C-alpha positions, 0 to 999 in steps of 0.5 A: 570421579567414579567407582568404588573406594578401596575396602568394604562396601557395607552400605551397598549390597554387592551380591544378593541370593534368593531362596532358590540360591540364584545370585545377583551381582551389583557394582556401584558408583559409591560417589553418587550411590547408584548401580553401575552394573547389574549381573542377574541370575542368568548372567545377563549384564546391564550397564548404567550410565549417569552422565548429566550434571544432576547424576540422573540415569542417561543410558542403560544397556541391557544384555550388554555382553549378548549382541543378539539381545542387547538393548539400549535405553537412552534418557534425554532431559530438558530442564528448560523452565515451563518445558521440563521433560524427559524423552526416552529412546528404546531399541525395538529391533536393532541395537541403537535404533531408538525406534520406541520413543516416549516423552513425559512433560512435567509442571513446576511441581514435578507432576506429569501433565503430558505424555507422548508416545511415537506411533510411527514416523511423525505421528504421536499419541498423547494424553494430558493430565491436570490436577486440583488445588490439593495436587490430586489428579483431576482430569486425564484425557483419553489417548489421541493422535497429536493434531486430532480432535480431543476425544474425551477425558476421564475425570475423577472427583473426591469428597471434601474429606479427600475420599473417592 
């Protein structure tokens, strides 16, 4: 399934004009309520793919029709319990090089607990976060290279009333 049913798409904006008369055009996958294509005021086309079982964004190709500026963003989801994460690959120099890599790990409540960014080759830069019993950010570590000694952390405290 995919695409739009025949007829009007009143619930989904297919064309948007701003005050300067610039037009943005959208194509929708109405079965999942997500944008499939986006054509901006400069006629730069972006294509979005929702290719997993939960209809999450798995790939975005920006500047799809221009090979000189084309960039792919690929999202890989890991749904393993106790290790839920999203790894994102972005093109840096060439199309499909996937050189810019980030990874975000989540706890059982969907909060970010670890963020990693590939620096080069096998070197990663990482930060850790932890939360208090009310779900507020309690501590975030300073960025550090994976395998190096922890260089400190930032912590925040709140009053009993939940104020900073």
